[in-house]
C-alpha positions, 0 to 999 in steps of 0.5 A, a space after each residue: 499499500 502506498 499513500 499518495 499526494 500528502 507531503 508528510 508522508 513523502 518526507 517521512 519515507 525519505 527519512 526512513 530511507 535515510 536513516 537517522 534517529 527517526 529510522 531507528 525508531 522506525 526499526 524499533 516499531 517494525 520489530 515490535 510488530 513483527 516479534 509481538 504481533 498487532 498492537 494498539 498505538 497505545 500498547 507501541 507508545 508505552 512499550 517504546 516510551 513514545 506518544 501514540 501520535 508519534 508511533 502512528 506517525 512512524 506507523 504511517 511512514 512504515 506503510 507509505 515504504 511498503 514495510 
């Protein structure tokens, strides 16, 4: 699935490819879902010590890049 037409999704995809702290956090989000299965944003946020909104942004970026 690819999100089209939103600048923020494109910027997020670029961040994932570019690495940096956002990339490491997205890797942690992806690993958590892969290891523990489907979870709510609130559960992921608690586990990774982030806000649910931040988790949703990372999930959106992962979806945008096809992860």
